[in-house]
C-alpha positions in Angstrom: -0.4 0.1 -0.1 1.7 3.3 -0.5 0.5 5.5 2.1 1.1 9.3 -0.2 -1.6 7.9 -2.7 0.7 8.4 -5.1 -1.5 7.2 -8.9 -4.9 7.4 -6.8 -7.0 9.4 -8.9 -9.1 11.6 -6.3 -11.0 14.2 -8.4 -11.6 14.7 -12.0 -11.0 18.3 -13.1 -11.0 21.1 -16.0 -8.5 22.9 -13.6 -5.0 22.5 -13.7 -2.6 19.2 -14.6 1.1 18.6 -13.6 2.7 16.1 -16.3 6.1 15.0 -14.2 7.3 12.7 -17.0 7.3 16.3 -19.6 8.3 19.0 -16.9 4.6 20.2 -18.1 1.7 22.5 -16.5 -1.5 23.5 -17.2 -3.9 25.4 -16.3 -7.2 25.5 -18.3 -6.1 24.9 -21.3 -2.9 27.5 -20.7 0.9 25.9 -20.5 1.6 27.9 -17.1 4.3 29.9 -19.5 1.8 31.4 -21.5 -0.9 31.8 -18.5 2.1 34.3 -16.9 3.5 35.5 -19.9 0.3 36.2 -21.1 -2.3 37.2 -18.2 -0.3 38.0 -15.1 -1.7 37.0 -11.3 -5.5 38.7 -12.4 -5.9 37.1 -15.5 -4.5 33.8 -14.0 -7.3 34.7 -10.8 -9.9 34.7 -13.3 -8.8 32.3 -15.9 -9.3 30.0 -13.3 -12.6 31.0 -11.6 -14.3 31.2 -14.7 -17.9 29.4 -14.6 -17.6 29.1 -11.1 -17.8 32.5 -9.5 -19.1 34.5 -12.8 -19.1 34.1 -16.2 -16.6 36.2 -18.9 -14.0 37.0 -15.7 -11.7 39.0 -17.8 -8.3 40.0 -16.1 -9.0 44.1 -15.7 -12.1 43.2 -13.9 -10.7 40.7 -11.7 -8.3 43.6 -11.2 -11.1 45.8 -10.0 -13.1 43.4 -7.9 -10.0 42.2 -6.0 -8.8 45.6 -5.6 -12.3 46.9 -3.9 -12.2 43.8 -1.6 -8.7 44.4 -0.2 -10.9 47.7 0.7 -13.5 45.6 2.3 -10.6 43.3 4.3 -8.6 45.8 5.4 -11.5 47.8 6.9 -11.9 44.5 8.3 -8.6 44.0 10.1 -9.1 45.3 13.0 -11.6 42.3 13.9 -8.3 39.4 14.4 -5.3 41.7 14.5 -4.4 42.6 18.7 -5.4 38.1 18.4 -2.9 37.6 15.5 -0.5 40.7 15.9 2.0 39.0 18.4 1.9 35.5 16.7 4.8 34.4 14.0 3.3 35.5 10.6 2.3 32.3 9.3 -0.1 32.4 12.4 -1.0 35.6 12.2 -2.6 35.1 8.7 -4.3 31.6 9.7 -5.5 33.8 12.5 -6.8 36.4 10.0 -8.6 33.9 7.2 -10.3 32.0 10.7 -11.8 35.5 11.2 -13.6 35.0 7.7 -17.5 34.8 8.5 -19.3 31.4 6.4 -20.8 33.7 4.3 -18.0 35.0 2.7 -17.0 35.4 -1.6 -14.2 34.4 -2.9 -12.8 37.8 -3.8 -12.9 38.5 0.1 -11.5 35.7 1.0 -8.4 35.6 -2.0 -8.1 39.8 -0.4 -8.0 38.8 3.0 -4.0 37.5 2.0 -2.7 40.2 0.7 -3.9 42.4 3.2 -2.8 40.3 6.5 0.3 39.7 5.4 0.8 43.9 4.9 -0.3 44.5 8.1 0.9 41.8 10.3 4.4 43.2 8.3 3.7 46.5 9.6 2.9 45.4 13.1 5.6 43.4 13.5 7.7 46.4 12.9 6.3 48.3 15.1 4.5 50.4 12.1 0.8 51.3 11.8 -0.9 49.8 8.9 -0.9 51.2 5.4 -4.6 51.3 3.7 -4.6 49.1 0.0 -4.5 51.1 -3.2 -7.3 50.6 -5.3 -6.2 51.6 -8.8 -3.1 48.6 -8.0 -3.0 45.5 -9.3 -2.7 43.3 -5.9 1.0 42.2 -6.4 2.3 46.1 -6.6 -0.4 46.8 -4.1 1.2 44.2 -1.7 4.0 45.6 -1.7 3.0 48.9 -1.7 0.8 48.5 2.0 4.0 46.7 2.9 6.3 49.3 2.1 4.0 52.5 2.9 5.8 53.7 -0.5 5.3 54.0 -3.9 7.3 51.1 -5.0 9.2 50.1 -8.4 7.5 48.6 -11.4 10.1 46.1 -11.5 10.0 44.2 -8.8 5.7 44.8 -9.0 6.3 43.2 -12.3 8.4 40.6 -10.3 6.2 39.5 -7.8 3.1 39.1 -10.3 4.7 36.9 -12.7 6.0 34.7 -9.6 2.7 34.7 -8.3 0.9 33.6 -11.9 3.6 31.0 -12.0 2.7 28.7 -8.8 -0.7 29.6 -8.9 -1.7 26.0 -9.0 0.0 22.7 -10.4 -2.3 19.9 -10.0 -4.1 18.1 -7.2 -1.5 18.9 -4.2 -1.8 18.6 -0.8 -3.3 21.7 0.1 -5.8 21.8 -3.1 -6.8 18.0 -2.1 -7.7 19.3 1.2 -9.4 22.2 0.5 -11.5 20.2 -1.5 -12.0 17.8 1.1 -13.1 20.4 3.3 -15.5 21.9 1.2 -16.6 18.4 0.1 -19.0 18.2 3.5 -20.6 21.2 2.4 -18.4 23.3 4.6 -17.7 26.8 3.5 -15.2 28.1 1.3 -13.7 30.0 3.4 -13.6 26.8 5.6 -11.6 25.5 2.4 -9.6 28.2 2.5 -8.1 27.9 5.7 -8.2 24.2 5.7 -5.9 24.5 2.6 -3.5 27.2 4.5 -3.2 24.3 7.6 -1.8 21.8 5.0 0.3 24.5 2.8 2.4 26.0 5.8 4.1 22.8 6.4 7.9 22.5 5.5 7.4 20.0 2.8 5.5 21.8 0.9 4.3 25.8 1.2 7.1 26.1 3.7 10.0 25.6 1.4 11.2 28.3 0.0 12.8 30.0 3.1 14.0 27.2 3.8 16.1 27.0 0.7 17.6 29.6 1.1 18.2 28.9 5.3 20.3 25.9 3.4 21.9 28.4 1.1 22.8 30.4 4.2 24.2 27.4 5.6 26.5 26.1 2.3 27.9 30.2 1.6 29.0 30.0 5.6 31.1 26.5 5.5 32.8 27.6 2.8 32.7 24.3 1.5 29.4 23.0 -1.0 30.8 19.3 -1.5 31.7 18.9 2.6 28.1 20.2 3.7 26.4 18.1 1.1 28.1 15.1 2.6 27.8 16.0 5.8 24.2 17.0 5.1 23.4 13.4 2.8 25.3 11.3 5.2 23.8 12.5 8.2 20.7 11.2 6.3 18.9 15.1 6.4 17.3 16.6 3.2 18.3 19.2 0.6 15.5 21.8 0.4 14.9 22.7 -3.5 15.2 19.6 -4.6 13.3 16.6 -6.1 9.6 16.7 -6.5 6.8 14.3 -5.8 5.9 14.5 -9.3 8.8 16.3 -11.3 10.8 13.7 -12.4 12.7 16.5 -14.4 13.1 20.1 -14.3 10.6 21.9 -12.9 8.9 24.2 -16.0 8.0 27.1 -13.4 12.1 26.9 -11.5 12.8 28.7 -14.7 9.9 31.3 -15.2 11.2 32.2 -11.3 15.1 32.0 -12.6 13.5 34.8 -15.9 12.1 36.8 -13.1 14.7 37.0 -11.3 17.6 37.4 -14.3 15.3 40.8 -15.8 14.7 42.1 -11.7 18.4 41.4 -11.0 20.7 40.4 -13.8 24.6 40.7 -12.0 23.4 38.8 -9.3 25.7 36.8 -7.5 23.3 34.6 -5.8 22.0 33.0 -8.4 25.6 32.0 -9.3 26.1 31.0 -6.3 22.8 28.6 -6.9 23.9 27.6 -9.8 26.9 25.9 -8.8 24.8 24.7 -5.4 22.8 22.6 -8.1 25.2 21.3 -10.0 27.8 20.0 -6.8 23.7 18.7 -5.1 22.8 16.6 -8.3 26.7 15.0 -9.0 25.6 13.9 -4.6 22.7 13.0 -5.1 23.1 10.4 -8.6 26.4 9.5 -6.7 24.2 7.7 -3.5 21.2 6.8 -6.2 22.7 5.6 -9.5 20.5 6.0 -12.7 17.9 8.4 -11.3 18.0 11.9 -12.3 17.2 14.4 -9.8 16.5 18.0 -10.2 15.9 20.9 -8.3 12.4 22.2 -8.3 10.8 25.8 -7.5 12.1 25.9 -4.1 15.6 28.4 -4.2 14.5 30.4 -7.3 11.0 31.0 -5.5 12.9 31.9 -2.8 15.8 33.9 -4.5 13.2 35.6 -6.1 11.0 36.9 -3.1 14.6 37.9 -1.9 15.8 40.2 -4.4 12.2 41.4 -4.6 12.9 43.0 -0.9 10.1 40.4 0.6 10.9 39.3 4.7 11.7 35.5 5.1 9.2 35.3 7.2 6.6 36.1 4.8 8.2 33.6 2.4 4.9 31.2 2.4 1.9 33.5 3.5 3.1 35.5 0.5 2.9 31.9 -1.6 0.0 31.6 -0.2 -1.5 34.6 -2.2 -1.1 32.6 -5.4 -2.6 29.5 -4.5 -5.7 30.4 -2.4 -7.0 31.1 -5.7 -6.5 27.9 -6.5 -7.9 26.2 -3.1 -11.3 28.2 -3.9 -11.5 27.3 -7.2 -11.4 23.6 -6.8 -13.1 24.2 -3.9 -15.6 25.6 -6.5 -15.3 22.7 -8.4 -15.7 20.2 -5.8 -19.1 21.7 -4.9 -20.7 21.2 -8.3 -19.5 18.2 -9.3 -18.2 16.4 -6.5 -19.7 14.2 -3.3 -17.9 13.5 0.1 -14.4 12.7 0.0 -14.6 9.9 2.8 -11.4 7.2 1.4 -10.9 3.7 3.1 -8.4 2.7 5.2 -7.6 -1.1 5.9 -7.2 -1.8 10.1 -3.8 -3.4 10.4 -4.5 -2.6 14.4 -5.0 -5.6 16.9 -7.9 -8.1 16.8 -10.1 -8.0 19.6 -9.8 -11.2 21.8 -13.1 -11.1 22.1 
């Protein structure tokens, strides 16, 4: 029995598909490359929500809808801020999501994340919150609300590319969690919260920050090969390498690396990452001959978010700004097409004596 349910078909969906053998991600008939380049974040949300949260959805319309929803989310932030502010950022955002009413609409749920992140980042720095600017797109407004000042267009464009690129890639752990929650006829707000709770683990949405922590340790050691061998020799895992679905190069990593090069063409850190990748792949191949393990999206995601200027503890919450759009899309699809999810289990415990 496979404890991770690999190969088990749990849903039929029109929303997304990840092909691990060819290294491809599709979102409703669009390659992830085309989605990021031509639609941007708001356009990608419109593509995913079409037919579920309205019809004829467009990038411009979604931009207006989410901007208005951010204004309302900011007005409600006082309901949860006192409880959330003393907590770590990821925990505080969970409280913000938990404060949503059951009848919250998809846009209200999604808009809570960028507002919550910005309000909490500033609260942790002892600064007053900054209201959203409804003239801005989500990426630019998130950075504006954190900085309290206008943001360079290049940084906003890089974040927009990031959000569109990582919006969905098949039935991942958190997406499945959202579908399970809503399949019991729970609310969309509950489904988004369930998805977020699953997402925050270090094997899922919490990985980009940990990948940068690993790079810091390797750089401080001054010995790439030695650090890698010690890590693997002790049974440790190299963050940023290998993927449950992608057996070869993750196409999203290339998109994020290209975005990083546009933002910071002379990035010295990127050169170091490429060197670490080369040594790590060679070490992994020596330990598992015949099995090709490539770098995944985690290091490129971490580098890009770092170059944009986001604090490391915001990496997972910002990733969730993208993925929450998918949790909601899958939850709305599950509502329309699915039964309550109730898998079976095999009992391996003791048999009653009587």
